[in-house]
C-alpha positions in Angstrom: 110.0 68.0 97.5 112.8 70.1 95.9 113.5 73.7 96.6 111.4 74.9 93.7 108.3 72.9 94.7 108.1 73.6 98.5 104.6 75.1 98.9 103.6 77.8 101.3 101.3 75.3 103.1 101.6 71.5 103.7 98.8 69.3 105.0 98.8 67.1 108.1 98.4 64.1 105.9 101.7 65.0 104.1 103.6 65.9 107.3 102.5 62.7 109.1 104.6 60.8 106.6 107.6 63.2 107.0 108.1 63.6 110.8 111.0 61.2 110.8 112.6 62.7 107.7 116.0 64.3 108.7 115.6 66.9 106.0 112.3 68.2 107.5 112.4 70.3 110.7 109.0 70.8 112.4 108.8 73.9 114.6 106.2 74.6 117.3 105.3 78.3 117.4 102.3 78.3 119.6 101.9 81.7 121.3 99.2 84.0 122.6 98.9 87.8 122.7 98.5 87.6 126.5 102.2 86.9 126.7 102.8 90.6 125.8 100.2 92.2 128.1 101.1 95.1 130.4 103.4 94.8 133.4 105.1 91.8 134.9 106.8 88.7 133.4 105.0 87.1 130.5 103.4 83.7 131.0 105.6 80.8 129.9 105.0 80.5 126.1 106.6 77.1 126.1 103.9 75.5 128.4 101.8 74.2 125.5 104.8 72.6 123.9 105.8 70.9 127.2 102.3 69.5 127.5 102.4 67.9 124.1 103.6 68.6 120.6 104.2 66.9 117.2 106.8 64.2 117.2 110.2 65.6 116.4 109.0 69.2 116.8 111.3 71.8 118.3 110.0 74.9 120.1 110.8 78.4 119.1 109.6 81.4 121.2 108.2 84.3 119.2 109.4 86.9 121.7 112.9 85.7 122.3 113.8 83.7 119.1 112.0 85.6 116.3 112.1 89.1 117.8 114.8 91.2 119.3 114.2 94.4 121.3 114.5 97.4 121.2 111.9 98.4 118.5 110.5 99.5 116.3 107.3 98.0 117.6 106.6 95.1 119.9 108.2 92.4 117.7 111.1 93.9 115.8 113.1 91.4 113.8 116.2 89.9 115.3 119.6 90.7 113.8 120.6 88.6 110.8 123.4 86.9 112.8 121.0 86.3 115.7 118.5 84.6 113.4 121.3 82.5 111.9 122.2 81.3 115.4 118.6 80.3 116.0 118.5 78.2 112.8 121.9 76.6 113.7 120.6 75.7 117.2 117.6 73.8 115.8 119.7 72.1 113.1 118.4 73.9 110.0 120.8 73.7 107.0 120.3 75.2 103.6 118.6 71.9 102.5 116.2 71.6 105.5 112.5 72.0 104.8 111.2 73.9 107.8 107.5 73.4 108.6 106.1 75.7 111.3 102.8 75.2 113.1 100.7 76.9 115.8 97.1 76.6 117.1 95.9 79.9 115.6 95.3 79.1 112.0 98.9 79.7 111.0 98.8 83.4 112.1 101.9 83.0 114.3 103.7 80.2 112.3 103.6 82.5 109.2 106.1 84.8 111.0 108.8 82.1 110.7 107.8 81.2 107.1 108.2 84.9 106.2 111.5 85.3 108.1 113.0 82.3 106.4 112.1 83.6 103.0 113.3 87.1 104.0 116.7 85.6 104.7 116.9 83.5 101.5 115.7 80.2 102.8 113.0 79.1 100.3 112.3 75.7 101.9 109.7 76.9 104.3 106.0 76.0 104.8 103.2 76.4 107.4 101.2 73.4 108.5 97.7 74.0 107.3 95.4 73.9 110.3 98.3 73.4 112.7 98.0 71.6 116.0 94.2 71.4 116.2 93.9 69.7 112.8 96.7 67.3 113.7 94.9 66.3 116.9 91.5 66.1 115.1 93.1 63.6 112.6 94.0 61.3 115.5 97.7 61.8 114.9 100.2 61.3 117.7 101.6 63.9 120.0 104.5 63.6 122.5 106.1 65.3 125.4 109.6 64.1 124.3 112.0 66.8 123.4 114.1 65.8 120.4 117.9 65.8 120.6 119.1 67.7 117.6 122.7 68.4 116.7 123.3 72.0 115.8 123.8 72.8 112.1 126.9 74.7 110.9 126.4 78.5 111.4 125.4 80.0 108.1 126.1 83.5 106.7 122.6 84.9 106.0 121.6 88.0 104.2 118.3 89.9 104.5 116.3 91.1 101.5 115.4 94.6 102.7 113.1 95.1 99.7 110.6 92.8 101.4 110.3 95.3 104.3 109.1 98.8 105.0 109.4 101.0 108.0 107.4 103.9 109.5 108.9 106.6 107.3 108.4 104.6 104.2 104.7 104.0 105.1 104.2 107.7 105.8 105.8 108.5 102.4 103.6 106.0 100.6 100.5 107.4 102.2 101.6 111.0 101.4 101.9 110.0 97.8 98.4 108.7 97.5 96.4 110.2 94.7 99.3 112.1 93.2 99.4 111.9 89.4 101.8 109.3 88.1 102.4 107.7 91.5 101.6 103.9 91.5 99.0 103.0 94.1 100.1 101.2 97.3 97.6 99.0 99.1 98.2 98.9 102.9 96.5 96.0 104.6 95.7 95.8 108.3 95.3 92.2 109.5 93.9 93.0 112.9 90.3 92.3 114.0 87.7 94.7 112.8 87.2 96.0 116.4 90.8 96.9 116.8 91.0 98.4 113.3 88.0 100.6 114.0 89.5 101.7 117.3 86.6 100.3 119.4 89.1 98.4 121.6 92.9 98.4 122.0 94.2 95.8 124.4 97.9 96.5 124.2 99.1 99.4 122.0 99.4 103.1 122.8 96.5 104.4 120.8 93.4 102.9 119.2 92.5 103.0 115.5 94.3 102.4 112.3 96.8 103.9 109.9 94.8 106.3 107.6 94.2 104.7 104.3 94.8 101.1 105.5 92.3 98.5 104.4 91.1 96.0 107.0 91.9 92.4 105.9 91.5 90.3 109.1 93.4 87.1 109.3 90.1 85.3 110.0 89.1 86.1 106.4 91.8 83.9 105.1 90.5 80.9 107.0 87.6 78.5 107.2 87.4 76.4 110.3 91.1 77.1 110.9 92.1 75.9 107.4 93.4 78.3 104.7 90.7 78.9 102.1 91.4 77.4 98.6 93.6 79.6 96.3 90.7 80.6 94.1 88.7 81.9 97.1 91.8 83.8 98.3 92.3 85.3 94.9 88.7 86.5 94.8 89.0 87.9 98.4 92.1 89.9 97.7 90.8 91.1 94.3 87.8 92.5 96.1 90.1 94.3 98.5 92.0 95.9 95.6 95.1 93.8 95.0 94.7 93.8 91.2 94.5 97.6 91.2 97.6 98.3 93.3 101.2 98.4 92.2 102.4 97.1 95.5 101.0 95.6 98.7 102.2 96.3 102.2 100.9 94.1 105.1 100.6 95.4 108.6 98.9 94.2 111.9 99.6 94.8 115.6 103.3 94.1 115.6 104.4 92.5 112.4 103.4 89.0 113.2 99.9 88.2 111.9 100.6 90.4 108.9 102.8 87.6 107.7 99.6 85.5 107.4 98.4 88.1 104.8 101.7 87.5 102.9 101.2 83.7 103.3 97.7 84.0 101.9 99.0 86.0 98.9 101.6 83.3 98.2 99.0 80.5 98.5 96.8 82.4 96.1 99.7 82.8 93.7 99.4 86.5 93.8 102.4 89.0 93.6 104.2 89.1 97.0 103.7 91.9 99.4 106.0 93.7 101.8 105.9 93.7 105.6 105.7 96.7 107.8 107.5 95.1 110.7 106.6 97.6 113.4 103.0 97.8 112.3 100.4 99.5 114.6 102.6 99.0 117.7 105.2 101.2 116.0 102.9 103.7 114.2 100.7 104.3 117.3 103.7 104.9 119.6 104.6 108.2 117.9 102.2 111.0 118.9 102.9 112.8 115.7 101.6 110.1 113.4 98.0 110.5 112.2 95.4 107.8 113.1 91.9 107.0 111.9 89.0 105.4 113.7 85.7 103.9 112.6 85.1 102.0 109.3 87.3 102.4 106.3 86.6 105.5 104.4 86.5 105.2 100.6 
């Protein structure tokens, strides 16, 4: 595959022929929300990797490698130089095809896919179905940690036009309905229960950003596999994509929202922007309005 033909998703059948390819770097991004719950140290997110992973796969930690506190939100982006150092550490050059996987339908792996593209690295994909589909196919796993030489440290740049912050979201919402103002469609990728405010396991307040449309990650999937492009196009058309001038994706903390952006890419729809802080940022400010219950038309 050359740079222009690297798809958003690759299959286990394809990856099984590429694990020994030095130009392909497989990244294990398995993680759970419980790692971020309440007080005390988080459980070791590396445990699943240590118990067995794809041959040649390296491990990256969502909390320490793909996030960097302080905020906004629970998973703010690391600095550009910090991310460049992570890529150098796992041997990623400008020619490396990075394939990320998880055990959550790609909802965590999509964060790395988005971050690579955000920083100008187009050779990025998510393994469709991830670890469960790999195992179901009878493909091998290992406990061996690969020995990888660091790549030269690259000078990256970040495309800020792919991101929005709390103030920009507030301004977009304030402009809704005004004559001559293009419509912005704000998606919320959390579960319907969290969107409606019936439960909130981790963030400061329950509910959703007023005007946000619930588009749960589960709606992109069937049995852990991304739905075909034509089904994704129909799904997002029903949610208003064709009527909006721009799409902004949000979730709890800017992680699973990347799966929304991945689904848009797989459906060959116009790309959206990421609200990195998402609900964890929005709900942390007592002055921001919130809505509860089902979406109001």
